[in-house]
N, C-alpha and C positions, 0 to 999 in steps of 0.2 A: 575116781571122784576129781581128778584133776581135768583142767580142759582139755579138749582133743586138739584145738589148734590155738596157738597164742601168737603174739608177735613175733617175729623171727628175730635170733640175735642179730645183733649189728657189728660188722668187722670192718674195721678201717685199716687199709693198706697204704703205706708211706714209703716211696722211693722216688729219689730225683730221676732214676733211669726209667724211662718210661716203657722200654722193653720188658724189664724185670718186672716192674708194677702190672703189665698185661698179662704176663705168664702167669703171676699169683692168681690174677683175678681168674683168669681162664682154668687155672688148676682146682681153684674151690668154688667154681660156679655151680656145680652140683651137690655142694651142701647147704643144708637147710638154713640159710642165712642170708641177709642183705649185706652186698658188699660197697662200701665207700672206697674211693682212691683220692691220694692226695701227692703232690710231687715236691713239697716242701714242707718245713715244720711249721711255719706260719700258717699256711692253708690247711694243714692237719688239725692244728689247735683250733681255728677259727670254725672248723667243721664241728670239732668236739664240744664248744660252746652250744650249739644248737641241736647236737644229737647225742643222745645218752649211748656211748659205744660199750659193749660188751668185750670186744676183744679188739686190741691193736697190734698190728704186726709193722714194726718201722725199721727200717735203716738207721743206723745210727749216726753217720755222717751225712747230715742234710743242710742244705741252704736255708738263710733267713733264720733259722731256729734249729739248733742241733738237738739230736734224740734225747740226750740227758735233760735238756730243759723242758723239751715236749713232755716227758715222762713227769718230771716233776709238777708241770700244771696241770697235767690232766688227774694226777693224784689229788690235787686241791680242789677239784671240781666236787660237785654234790655227789656224783655217782662214782667217781675217781677210785675211791677205795676198793670198789667191786670189780673194777675193770681189769681184764688181765691184758698185760704189756709185754710182749714180746719184742726182742731186738732179733732182726735178722740182718747180719754184717758179715764182712769180712774177717779173716782171723785178727783177733786183737790181745793185748796183754794180759796176764793175769790180774795187774792192778787196775786196768781199764773194766775189765769184768766185774771186779768187786766194785768199782764206782757206779757202773750200772745198775748192780742191784740194789746198793746203798739209795741211788736216786728214785728206785721204785720198780725196776724191771723185774717181772716173774721169772723169764727165762732169757736166755741168749742161744740163737742158733746160728751157726757159723756157715756162711756160703762155702762153696756152692751146695746146694739142697740135694738131698735124695726126695725126688719128687713121691714116691708112694708112702714113704715113711713120713713124711713131712705132712702129707694130706691126711695121714692116719692121726697124726698128733692133733692137728686142728679139729678133726672130727671128735676126737674124745674130749677136746676142750670145751667146744660146743656143746656136747651132749652134758658135761658137768656143770656148764652154765646154767643150762636149763634145769638141771637136778638142784642147783643151789637156791635158784629162784623159788622152786616149791619147798624146799626146805624151810627158807626163809619166812614164807608165809605160815608153815605150821607153827613154828616157834612163837611167833608173837600173835597168834589166834586170839587167845585169852586176855587181851589187854585192849579190847573194845570198849569204848565209851560213847554211849548214845548221844552225848552233849554236843558232840564235834561236828557231825555233818549228816548229810540225807541222801538218798537213792532216788532214781528216777526209773519207774519201770515201765516201758512203753509196751502197750497191749492193743487188741482188736477190739472193737465196740461190743461190749456186753460179754466179754470173754472173762473167765476166771481167773484169779491171780494166781501165779505160780509162785510169786517171791514173798514167802513168809517165814515168821519164827525167825528173824533175825533181829540184832539189837539196834539197828538204825533204822529211822523213819523213813517209810516207802511212799514215794509220791506217783501214784498211778496216773498215767495219761492215756488218751485215745484219739489225739491229733496234734499236730506239729504246733498249732497256737496254743494249745494246753502245756506243750513241753516248754517252748519259750517263756510263757508267763512263770512257770514254777522256776525253771532255770535262772531268771532274773532276780526271783525274789527269795531262793531259797540257796543254802549254802551246799552245794551237790557235790558229792565226791565220786560217784559212780553212776553208770547209765545203762540199763539192760533192755534189750529189745526182744519181745517173743518172735518168733519165726512167722506167726500168724499176723502180726502188725504190719501188713505190707506197706501202710503209707509212711512207716517209719523207714522201713528198708530202702523205699525208693529214695528217700532222702537222706540216706547214711551220709554221704559225701558233705552234703550241706551241715548237717547236725556235727560231723566231726570238727570241720572248719569253724563253727559257730562257738563250741565248746573250748577248743584248744587241745593242745596235744597231752596236756596234764591231766585231763579227765578220761579214763579209759572207758569204751563203749564196749559190752558184750552182748552176744547174740545167744539167747536160749532156744534152743533149737533140739527137734525130735532127731531120730537116728536115721529117719527116712529124709531128711533135709538134702538137697542134691549137693556134691562138692562145689559145682559152678555158683550156686549160690552163696555157699560158705567163703569161698575165695573172693567173690565179688564184695562180699562184705568187709574181708579183711582188706582188698587191696583199696577201697574206699575210705579207710580209716577206722574200721572196726578194729579192735584189740583182740579178740578171740572168742571161741565157742564153748559153751557149756551145755551138756546134753542133759535133756529133760529125764526126771527118773519118776516113777509112780511115788515113791516116798520124798515128800517135800523137804523133810529134814535133811536129805542129802545136798539138794540144791542150796539150803539156808548155810550148810556147813561150807560148801564151795565159795559162797559170796563172802562170809566171816573171814574165809582166807584169805581171799583177794584183796580185802582193805587193809592189810596190815601194814602197808607200805605208807598209806596216808596217816595211819595211827603214828606210825614213829616219827614220821616228820613233822606232826603237829605236835607231839610231846615233846620234841628237842627245840622247837621253836616259840611255841606260844607264848609262854610265860615270860621268858627273857626279852624277846624282841617286842613284845606289845609294852613292857613297862619302859623299854627304853625310847620307843617312839612317843609314849604318852608323856614323859619326864623331859621330852628333847627341847632345847629352846629354838629349834627350828620351826617354822611354821610354813604350810603349804597351802596358800590361798588359793580357793577356787577360780578366783579371776583376780587381774591386777590392771588397773588404768593408771596411766602417769603422763602429765604433758610436759615436755621440755621445751626449751626456745626454739630449738630447730627441728624436733621431731616429738611424735605420739606414741606411745608405748600403750599395746594391750596385749594381755595374755589371758588364755582360758586353760584351765587344769581340771581335769577331771580323771579322779583315781578310779581303778575298776574295782579295788576293794578299799575298805577301811579298816585301820588308819591309812595314810598316803601310801602309794606305792613307790615304785623305782625312778619314775619321773622327777625331775626337780629342775629348778631354775633360780637365779640371783641377778641382782643389779647392783651393779658398784659405780657411785660416782666418784671418779678420780679427781686427784687434788688439781688437776690441769685443765679442768673444765671438760674433759672427756667422759664418756659413759662406756661401762663395759656391761654387757649383756652376755649370760651363760645359759645356756641349756643343754641338759644332759639326761641321760637314761642308763640306770644301773641293769645290766646283763642279770637275768635270772627274776622271774615274777614271783608271785605268792608273797611270803612272810619275809624271807631274807632283804628282798629288797627295799623293805620299809625302814630297816635299821641303816643299811648300807647308803642309802640315798642322804640319811643326815650326816654320817661319816665323811662321805666325801666332798659335801659342803662345809664341814668344819676344815678340810683340809685345804680348799680353794681358799675361804676367808684367811685361814693363817698364812697361806702363800702372800696374799695381798698386802696383808698388814706389815710382812716383813720387808717387803720391796720398798729399797731406798729410792729416792727422786731420780737417780740416775736411771736405775733400773726401770722405772716406770717410762722414762724416757726412751728406754730400749725397746720396751714395749709397744710403744707408738709406733715403731718401724718396722718392728717383727713381732706380732701376736703370737707366734709360734713359741716365742720362748716361755710365755706363761705355762702353756700346756705341756711342754717340756719338763720345767719344774715340778709341775704337781705330778706329772708321770713318774719323777724319780721318788717323789714321796710315796706314791701308791704302789710301786715295785717294790719298795723295801718294806713295807709295811706288812708285818705277819699276820694281822687282825683282819686286812683286806685282801690277803693274797688268793681267796677263793671267790673274790668279786671283781668284776670288771665293768666299765662303763663307756659310753659314748659321751663326748662334749664337745658342743659347738660353741664359740666365742664370737662376739660381735663387739667391736670397739668403734664407737660412734665419734669422730673428729669434726665437731661444727666448724672450726677455724678454716680448716681444709676441704670442707663440703666433700667428706669422704667416710667410707667404711672399711674397716680393716677384719678379714673374716678368717678364722683358722678353725681346724675340725680334727676331733680324735673319733673316728668312727664313722657312721654313716648317715648323721643327720644333715641333708644337703639343704641349703638355703633356696629360697626360691624369689627370684627378683622379678617386679614389676615395673617396667619403663612406662611412666606416663607419656612419653614423647613417642614411643611406638606403639603403645597400647598390647604390649606383649608380655607374658610370662615367661621365664627359663630357669632353668635349674642349675645352680653352681655347684660343680662336680668337686668341690674341696676335698681332698682325701687326707687321712692320716690313721696310723693304727690305732685300736681301742687302747685306754689307758691301763697300764698296769702289765703289760705283757712283756716289752722290750725295755730294758733299763734305759739305755743311752740314745733313745728315738728322738729324733729332731722333727720337730713339726713346723711346717713351712704356714706363711699367711700369703692372702691375697688382697690388694688394694682396690676398691671400686669408688668412681666417683658417683656422687647421687645427686638429683636436682629436686626441686620441690613437686610434689605429687607421686614421686617413685615410693615403691612399697618393698619391704624385705619381709618375707615370711618364713618361719620355721615351724615343721611338725614333728612330732615324735613318731615312733614305729606304730603306736597304737592306731595311728590313721593309715601309714603306709601299707602296713600288713593287715589292714581292713579286708575283709572278704567280699568279692563282688558276686552276689546270688546268682545273677543272670549268666556270666562269663565263667563262674566257679572258679576263679584264681584270685590272688591279692591284687590290690589296684596299683600300688607302686607311686613313687614320687613324681614320675613324669605325668602321670594321668592327674594326679592332684593338680599340679601346675595348670595343665591344660584345662582344668574343670573350673579353676578359680578365676581364670582369665575375663571371663563375661562377667561376674558379679563384680569384679574389681573396676573393670570398665565403666560400670554403671554407678561406681561411687559407693558400693557396699563394702563398708570396713567393720562392720559388727561380725563379730568372732561367731556368735551362735547363729547367725544368717549364712555365714561362709562354711561352717559344719555341716548346715543342711544341705548346702547346695552340694558339698561332696557327697553325702548320703544319697541324695535323690538322683543325681547324676552317675551314680556308680552301684545303684542297687545293693547299699549296705542296709541290712535290717538292723544291725546291732554292733557294739565295739566289744573286743573281748580283751582288751589291755588297758593301762593307765594310757591317756593322751593328753598331750599339750600343744597349743596353737600359741604363736606369738608373732604379732605383727608390728613393724616398725614402720610408721608413716612420716615421710619427710615433708617438712612444710616449706 
């Protein structure tokens, strides 16, 4: 009664020696798992922010972030406590081994390895990971609550429903248009596709990117379905396969087991975070327009869910006549981001209030000092240790006809020059806040002239899916798309968004999105 095919366990290999890294990958390539590689601790952690790894095999002594810090930070992620973490390193002292275990390592394997034994160990761990996933589903199956969410069942026209006798509402759809309408209007937790619904199977890649990785898509298939069809389904974004049985209660049981993970997440966060957001003094206005003596500011904010999501912005009028504009995005969508966006803004405001006049003068010369100070706060705060954010700061200095830019993460500004009538991406870089304690952030100074524009967009735009090219559009494509309307004098953010959608085959957005435009007079 368990699925015959599931998403493969994800294994991360970390070593600064590329030869060792490739040897390990080759050794494990015939084990049923997806292998990822990183050559330093920072690269490994950045991958861990985007991929839920089941197993990490890492060298202890790594550049940029050592193995001890890496395991501590991975343990702080939402899935981190379930991840198996192994240090594969040269001989170390007993005290160091104790430290590694205290920091969160499950096991320490000393180099050089015995390949057959090592491979057998990893195969056993992968097997236990699969078994643990199944047992967790069985333990929490009885906690279903029909008020939490709904299911989409994709089937062929006039076909009988195979999804029945379960506690959640089932929305049956027979076309992609029906699917999009239901998904946009309902709180969908899972999607099931019947193997006779060829319209859905043909669009599985598009569907998977439309809903995002947090909503699993399952195929309900007869035993006669070909292996190639099953693998095509998995490779294009499907999560796994459920086998059809004559008794519909068996399938109902499988579905109830599968949704336990969503139940546990909702039970943990719904009450506390919803209350925190509703009682927060921070407001997330859907739009903001303000006219300053030397520039105009426009902001468009659209949360993917309500209350507000992980995007946030702040406008601070400094005592020396300068204006500070901040745009950030808390890593992690869904419930947690609602709360942490408020907490980050509280830190930012607190930082600005305690800056003396001398410090403000220093910031005018190096905006990166502000990000460095905020980073120090966030790194040490236990409550925020499992949340991370990108943050871009713009300081408008009217007396010098310049703007100062600094960034933590990857919200790259787009600059439009009135003189050249061209757009360009400003690749200012800095590590995500809260990862490295003493990170120093740099800044870039730009001269601006009347008619120039500075535009920022969060990843709700850059990671939008181009349905024609079947890939994310990216910041460079957004910059080139906006060049024409900006040349035509279009500064309305709704119209700019429509231009991005129309020119990049975007059907809809699946994340919070914020667009910020500074128009210099």
